N, C-alpha and C positions, 0 to 999 in steps of 0.2 A: 746336322740336326736330323735329316732324313736320308736314309740310304736304302735304295731299292735295287735288287739283283735278281735277274732272270724271271721277272714277273710275267705270269700268264693268267688271263682271266677269260672264262668261257661262259656262254649262256647256252646250255645244252650242248649241241654239236658245233655251235658257232663260236670260233675263237675271236675275242675282241682285242686281246692284248697278247703279244707274242714275243716273250723274252726280253722285256724292257729293263734296262739299267738306268737309274736316275739318282741324282744327288742334289740336296738342297742344304746349303750352309746357313747357320744362324745369321739373321740380319739381311738376307737376300730377298729380292723378288725374282722368282724363277717363273717363267711362262712356258706353257705348252700350246703350241699353235698347230693347226691342221684343219682339214676339211671335216665336215659333218660325218659322223661314223667312223672316224679314224681310230677311236679308242681312248680319247682324251678324258672323258668323263668317267669311263670304266677305271682308269688309273686312280682317279680321286676317290671313286667309291670303294676301291680295294684298300686304299690307305685308311679311309675312315671306318671301314668294317662293314660297309653296306653290302658288299659281295665278298665271298671267300675266294682267295686266289686258287687256281688249279695247280700252280707251281710258283716257285720263287720265294724270296724273303723280303720283308719290309721291316726296317729297323727305324725307330724314333728315339733319338738320344741314347742310342746304344742298346735299346730294348726292342726285341722282337714283338711286333704288334699284328702281324698277319695272322688271321684267325681269331683275334679278340672281338668281343661284341662292341658295337658302336659306342655304347655308354662308357665302356672301359677306355676306348680310344680317346674319347672326349676328356675323360678324367685325367688323362696323361697330358693334356695340353693341345689337342688337335680339334679344330672347329671347322665345319664345312658350311659354306653358303651354297645351297643348291641352285641348280639351273631352274628357271621358271619362277623365282620369287615366291617360294612356298610359305606365304604368311598364314597365320591362323586367323582366317577371315572374320570369324564371328566374335573375336576378342579384340579388345582395344589395342592401340599402339603400346600403351604402358604394360598391359598384361603380356603382349608378345615379347617385349624386351625382358620382362622379368622371368619368362619361360626360359630365356637363354642362361639365366643364373640358377635354374632349378636345382642342378646337382651340387651347387656350392653350399659349404657350411661355414664360411668365414663371415666376419662382421663388416665387410666392405662393399656389400652389394648395392647399398643406397648410394654410396660415394661414386661407384662405377656407373650407376644409372644416370647420376647427374653429369658425369663426364660424357657419356654417350649422348645425352640430350643436348649438351653444349656443342658437341661435334656435328650433330645433325639438327639444326634449329628448326627445320620444318617438322620434324618429329615432336620436338617440344611444343610447337604450336598445336599439333594434333593429338597430343598424348592420350585424350579421352575419346578420340574418333575410332570407329570400327576399322580394323586393318583392311578389310575388303573393299572399303570405299576410298582408299588412297589411290593416287595415280601410280602408273608404272614405276616412275622414278622414285616416288616416295616408298613404294614397297621395296624396291631394291635397297634403299637406305635402311629400311627397317630390318630386313633379314641381315644386312651387314652389322647393324647395331646389335641385333640379337646375338649373333655369333660372338661379338666382342664382349658381351656380358658374361660369356664363359671364361673370360681371361685366357684367351688361347696363346700359346707360344708359336704355333704354326696355324695360319689361316688358309684354308682351301676355298678358292673362289671359282665357281663353275659358270662361265659365260655371264659375267655381271653386266655386260652392256647390251645383252640381247633385247631387241625390240624397243630400245629407248631412243628418244630424240637426240640429235647431235649435241645439243647443249647440255643435256643431262648426261650423255656419255662422257663428256669432258669433265664434268663435276665428279662423276664416279671414279674416273681414273686419277683425278686429283686427290680424292679421298684415300684411294688405295696407296698412293705414294705417301701420303701424310701418315697413314696408319703404319706403314713400314718404317718411316723415319722415326716414329715414336717407339720402335722396338719390337714390333710384330713381324715374324718372317712370314712370307706370302708365296704360295704356290697357286698360280693363276692359269686357268684354262680359258682361252679367248679366241673367237674367230676374227675379231678386229685386230689382225696381226700388226698393223701399223702402230696402233695405240699401245698394244702390249709390249712390242719391242722398244717403244719409246721410254717406258717406265722401268722395264725389267733390267736386272743385272746379267742374267743368263737365260737362255732359251733352248728348248728342245722342239724339233719338228717331229710330229707324229703322223705317220702314214700307214694305213691298214694294219694298225696294231704294233708297228714297229718304229724305232727312232733311227732314221737314216742320217740325221744331221743334228748337231748340237754345238753350243759355243756361246761366246759373249754375245749379248742381245745386239749391241752396236755392230758387231761383225756380221751377224746374220741379216741384219737389215740391209747391208750392202751386198749380200750374196746374190748373184744373178738368178740362181734357182729359187730361192725364197722369194725374190722380187717378182719373178714371172708367175710363181704359183699362188702367192698370198698377198702380195702388195699391189697388184694390178699394173705392173711395169716390167720392163725388160731388164 
C-alpha cells in the first residue's frame, strides 16, 4: 500500500530524515519507534503532504504522492491523527467529527457518523459538548474518530498515547487494534515502544533520521538493542 524510497526531509539546513526506505502492506499495523527528535513525525508529515521532501519518493497504492497537497493526499485515502490532539476547541464534538467528512461527496456520512459514535461511546454522550472541554483521553478519541470520518485506507497516528493516563493508554491501543482488524491499515508513530510492538505486525527503529533496524514487531521486542534503548531492559 505504501512504499517509500530514499526519503529525505529537511527544515532549512537541518536534516530530519536521511535516506529512509519504508513499506506498509495493506492490512498491517506498522510502527515507528525511536527517541524524541529522531524524525518519526517528519516521516508522517511527508506522507500526508504537510512537508515537501527534499529527495526520495513516496507511493501510495502505486501512485506518487510526494509533492501533493495535503487535501489531495487525504482524497486518495490517507488520514493523519496529529500529535497533540489538535481538536477544534470551540466547535462541538459532533461538528469536529463532521469536519473529518468535509471533503466527502457520498451519501453515507450519517451512517459513518453513527458508527464512529458507537465505537466511541463517550463521544456519543458528549456530542453537543465543546471539544476544548473534553479530557485528554476524550480528545484523543475525538481526533481518531474525526480521521475515521474521512474513510481512510491508511491511518497515520502520531503519538496517540502521549500525556494520557495508563488506563486510557490501554484503551487507545485497544481501539487501534480494533480499527485495524476492521480493515484499516495503520502506520503508528509511538514512544511507548512496548505497547506499540505488542499490537504491530512490523516495526522500524528510527534514529537521527535513519532506520538502522527493522523487522517483525515480535522479533524486535526480543532484540537486546531495542530492549536496552526503548523497553527499559537489557
